[in-house]
C-alpha positions in Angstrom: 0.0 0.0 0.0 1.3 3.4 -0.9 1.1 5.9 1.9 -0.3 9.2 0.6 -0.4 12.7 2.0 -3.9 13.8 2.7 -6.3 15.5 5.0 -6.2 13.3 8.1 -5.6 15.4 11.2 -5.6 14.7 15.0 -6.4 17.0 17.9 -7.1 16.8 21.6 -9.4 18.9 23.7 -6.8 18.4 26.6 -3.8 20.1 24.9 -2.8 21.8 21.7 -0.2 20.6 19.3 3.3 21.1 20.9 1.5 22.1 24.1 1.9 20.9 27.7 0.0 17.7 28.5 -2.0 18.4 31.7 -1.0 16.5 34.8 -4.3 14.7 34.8 -3.1 12.7 31.8 0.3 11.8 33.3 1.8 9.4 35.8 2.0 12.3 38.3 -1.8 12.8 38.0 -4.7 10.5 37.3 -2.9 8.7 34.5 -6.0 8.8 32.4 -5.6 8.9 28.6 -6.5 12.2 26.9 -9.5 12.4 24.6 -8.3 12.3 21.0 -10.2 13.3 17.9 -9.4 12.9 14.2 -10.9 14.2 11.1 -10.4 14.0 7.4 -10.0 10.2 7.2 -9.3 9.1 3.7 -12.0 7.2 1.7 -11.4 3.5 2.0 -10.5 3.6 5.7 -11.6 0.3 7.3 -9.8 0.6 10.6 -7.5 2.8 12.7 -4.6 2.0 14.9 -2.9 4.4 17.4 0.3 4.6 19.3 1.8 7.1 21.8 5.6 7.1 22.0 8.3 9.2 23.8 11.5 9.3 21.7 13.1 11.4 24.4 13.1 8.7 27.1 16.6 7.7 28.1 16.3 4.3 26.6 17.8 3.0 23.3 14.4 3.0 21.6 12.5 5.6 23.6 9.4 4.5 25.6 6.0 3.3 24.3 3.1 4.8 26.3 0.1 3.3 24.4 -0.6 0.8 21.7 -4.3 0.6 20.6 -5.9 -1.0 17.5 -9.0 -2.5 16.1 -10.6 1.0 16.0 -13.5 0.9 13.5 -13.0 2.9 10.3 -16.0 5.2 11.0 -14.6 6.2 14.4 -13.6 9.9 14.9 -11.7 9.6 18.1 -11.3 8.0 21.5 -12.9 9.4 24.6 -10.9 10.4 27.6 -9.9 7.1 29.4 -11.7 5.2 26.6 -8.9 3.1 25.2 -10.3 -0.1 26.7 -13.2 0.1 24.2 -10.7 -1.2 21.6 -7.8 -3.6 21.6 -4.8 -2.5 23.6 -1.3 -3.9 23.5 1.4 -3.6 26.1 3.1 -0.3 26.8 6.7 0.1 27.8 6.0 -1.2 31.3 4.6 -4.5 29.8 1.0 -3.7 30.8 -1.9 -3.2 28.5 -3.4 0.2 28.2 -2.2 3.8 28.6 0.8 4.7 30.7 0.9 8.5 31.1 4.0 10.6 30.8 6.4 10.5 33.7 9.8 11.4 32.5 12.8 11.4 34.9 12.8 14.6 37.1 15.2 17.2 35.7 15.5 15.4 32.3 14.0 18.3 30.4 11.0 18.4 28.1 9.9 15.1 26.6 7.8 15.0 23.4 4.9 12.5 23.3 4.0 11.5 19.7 0.4 10.4 19.4 0.1 8.7 15.9 -3.1 7.6 14.3 -3.0 5.3 11.3 -5.8 4.9 8.8 -5.8 1.4 7.4 -7.2 0.0 4.2 -8.4 -3.2 5.8 -9.9 -4.4 9.1 -7.1 -6.6 10.1 -8.7 -8.5 13.0 -5.4 -8.5 14.9 -5.1 -10.6 18.0 -4.9 -8.9 21.4 -1.5 -8.2 23.0 0.6 -6.8 20.1 3.4 -4.6 21.2 4.6 -1.5 19.2 6.9 -3.5 16.9 4.4 -6.2 16.2 1.7 -3.7 15.5 3.8 -1.7 13.1 4.8 -4.9 11.3 1.2 -6.0 11.0 -0.1 -2.6 9.7 2.8 -1.3 7.6 1.4 -2.6 4.3 -2.1 -1.3 5.1 -1.5 2.3 6.1 -3.3 4.8 3.8 -2.6 7.9 5.8 -1.2 8.9 9.2 -1.4 11.9 11.4 0.3 12.9 14.6 -0.3 15.1 17.6 2.7 16.0 19.8 2.3 16.9 23.4 5.1 18.0 25.8 5.7 17.2 29.4 8.5 17.6 31.9 9.1 17.2 35.6 
């Protein structure tokens, strides 16, 4: 599948692009996933997948905060704390679901990349895929992708 540039966009009512993620959505606060909304999905979208990743984490491959997939193609977002409605894989702590930002104190700002992927096929993927397994499974089916970046530091 050839990835094309298009109109898919993602926003959150909790924070603006490149803005500070509120404590509520971090490991310091309530650790509840923020609401995410997307619009402009390309025609032919059958399913969505979403990840949240921190490339600034002091680990060789950064830190995965969320892996979620099996989101129906007619969905326009995920409600606050609503990830369990769909299939979630393990985060960087090895647990399913959202793990809010909690960078090391004094490490400076970390950037949290929320990526949404529009897929050309409902893949029916098994539960429990980690970031690498999900990317491998969807890579030939991504029509478009969009990202929203939030920032947090302690």
